[in-house]
N, C-alpha and C positions, 0 to 999 in steps of 0.2 A: 503493501501499499505506501503511495507516495501523494505527495500533495495536490501534483497535476489530476492525479483520476478524482479527488475529491473535489478539487474546485470543478472538475468538468461533470461529475455527478451532480453537485450542487447549481451549477449554469443549465444542465439540462431541466431540472424540477422547477426552476425558475421560470425560463423562459418554456417551457412545455413540449419542448420541441428539439432534435438532435440537430437538425441544421441551423436554428434559430442558436444553441448553444457554441455549435462550431463559430457561425460570425462574430458571436462576443468574444470567444476565445482567441478567434483567429486562427485557426487549426481549419484543416480539414475534415469532413463529416466521419471519414473511416478514420482520420485519428479520435474523433471523441468514442467511436464506436470500439475501438482498440481499450480505449482506458477503460470504459466501463465492464468490458469481458474482464478486463484484468483485476479489478476491483471484486466482481462480482463473484470471479473465482478463488480469489484470496478468502473472500467471507465464504463463499459456499451457501449463498444464498443469491436469488432473482431481486434483484432491486427495485426494478423498473419493467413495468409492461411496456415494447418496443412498439410501435405499430406505425405505417404510414402517415397516420394523421398526428402523431405526437408521440407522447410517454406520459405515461402515468404512473405514481408510486405504487410497488405492492407493499403489503403488510410490512415485510422485514426492512424494507426500503423507507418507509413513514420512520421505525422505529429509529432505523442508523441517522435519518437525517438532521437530527440533533446533535449526534456527535460530532457528523462532518462538519456541522457550523461552529461548535466548541472548536475541534482541532485546529480550522482554519483560524479561528479569530485568535487563538491563543498562539498561532506562530506568528500572525501579523503582529501583535502585543512583545514578544518575545524578538523579532527582526525591529521592533523600533528602538526598543530598550538597547539588544546588543549594538545595534549601529548608529547609536549616538554620535551628532557629530563633535567633532574635537572640541575639546573644554565645556562641557557638560558632563556634570557629575551623576545626574539621574533623571528618572522621568513621573511626573505625575500624571495620571490617568484618572481623568474624572468625570463622574456621570451624573448630567443636569438635565432636571424637568425643562422642556420645552420654554416653557413662562417664566422659567427662574434667571434666565438671558440677564435681559432689560434691566441695569443697575443694581444687578445681585453677583449673576456670573460675571459681569462685567469686570465688578471690584475686586474681586477673587482673583481674577485675570489679570488685572492690572499692576494688583500687587505683588504679584509673583513676579510678573517680568520685570517690575522695578526693583525689587529687595530681592530676589535670587535670580539673578540672570543665568547661572548657570544650571538651571531646572528646567529641563523640557515637559512642556504642558501639551497631551493629548484630550481634546475633550468631545464629549460622548453623548450628542442628545437624545433625549428618549422620553416615551412613557413611564409610569411608575413599574408595569410588568415588566419591560425591557431593563428597566436598571435594574431592578431585582435579581432576573438573571445576570447581567452582568457584573453585579456582586457577589453571585453565586459561585461562578467560574472565573473571577479572579479577573474580568477584563479591565475592572477599573478598582483603582484604590480607593476611593471617597466617593460617593455621590451627594448630590443636594436635590432633596425633593421633599415632599410632602408626606411623606409616611415612613416611620422609623422601622428599618432591617430586624423582623425578629429571628435573629440566629447569633448560636454563641462565637461565632466567629469574627462577628462586627459588634462596634459600638454607637450607639444612636445618641446623640444630643439633640433638644431645639435650639436654634439661632434667634429666629424672630418669628414675629407675627403678621403675616404679609395682609395688608389691610385693602379690602377690596369696596371700594365706594359706585355709587351708581352716579354717572357722567351722560353729558351732554353738550351739543355745539349751543345749544337753548340756553340761555340763562333762566327760561322761564317752565323751564321744564319741569314735568311730575313723570314717575315711574310710572303711574297707568295710563300709559298711551300706546297708540298702535302701532308704532314703530319701535317698540321695546324690542331690543335683542336679549336673547337669554344666552349669556356665558358661563358654560359648563365648567364649574371650579370643582367637580368633585361631588362625590355622595353627602359630605358632611353639610357644605354648602346647599345641596338640593334640596335637603332636610329642613334645613335651617330656612333658607327662601321661602317655602313652602308653608312654613311657619308665620312666615313674617307676611306673607301674600296670601292667605288661603283662599282659593278659588277666586282672586281678582284680577290676576296678572296671568295674561298669556301671552306667547309670541308666535309668529310665524315662523321666525329664524332664530335655529339655536345653532351657536359656534362654541367648540371647544378648545378655541384657543385665542389667549390675550391681546396677542398683536394682530391676529386676523379681524377679530374683534372691532378693536380700534382704527386700526384700517376700512373697516367699513362703515364706521360711526361717523370720523371725519370725512368719508368722500360720500357718504349718504345719509347722514343725520341719524335720529334715535337716541335712544336710553340704552343703557347699559351698565353691568357692574366689572370693573376693572381695576389693577392693583395700581393704589394709589402710586406707587415707584413708578410706574408705566407711565404714568399720565401727568404726574407731578410739572413736568416740562410745560403742558398743553394748559395746566389750569392756570401757573404764571405768564402763559400768553394770552388768556384769556380764548385760546381756539377750542377749549374745553371748558364747561361749567362743572360743578358739583351740584345734583339736584337737590334741592331743598327737603326737608325732614324725611329723607329717603333714609331707610334702614342702613346699618353700616353690617358688614361682615369680616370676617378675616380667616384666611388658612394658615396652621402653623407650618414653617418650614424647620427643616431638620439636615443636619449632615449626619450620612451614614459612613463610618469609618474601618478601615482596617488596620488593626491596631497595630500590627508587626511593620506593615509600612511607614504609617505617619510616626513612630516613635523615631524614626531616623530623620526627620524633618524639622530641622529650628528654628525655618520660616514659618511654619504652620502655623502655630498660635495666630501671630499676627495676621496672618492671612484671611483668618476666619474672623478675627474683629473687624478688619476692615468690610467685610461682606456684610454683616450683622449690622452693621451700620447705614447698611439700605434706608 
């Protein structure tokens, strides 16, 4: 088994076609076939149902896929750490919830680049389920997210509460309006939102990304709940206004750490402090 065989298997799974996989990998279809044959022979299992219309996973192939993904990802990480440019002392692999980049992840990265220039940083944006998986397989050393990691190998601590406020381009807007944008901030927000607006507030548009919702509201108008750190500049410039008398919510932000990794980082505590000042 080699990495080319694993990459080829995953390319076929992702594209659903031997021909499409060969184009993605810039090899001939016969090479794709040979690699898959070699992989299946070594494992002693048929991984794919192959036919003229495409390729589909068998039951063993479905089980093997996650192991192939882990092996390829770990190889990428190992290659990244081993092949650090001259002058770098180490690498910090960071998992980050998409919504935590603006004025939070940015602060952490800026602090590391400014105070620990010999540390290379790899950022992996994703959703909570992806971040949990990356932590479990060791792809990331730390993660900034909205849920602590219940595992013995990690420690979790709260950093700050991410304030969510209702905003609009109109100074006289009210939450209960037809152009309300429901920004999905997770399970706890959904519960508290329903308690605050029992049967009163409905929306024809749901967006599960603060950045996308902000872009929509700025371009098309409407009201919606967004992180204060994300809209602070717009509030100061009066391109957005906090909706009066609208209830406020918050989401707790955590850092999940691999203790053995962070113990060797003398710059880490100050970097966390910089992030918590968001």
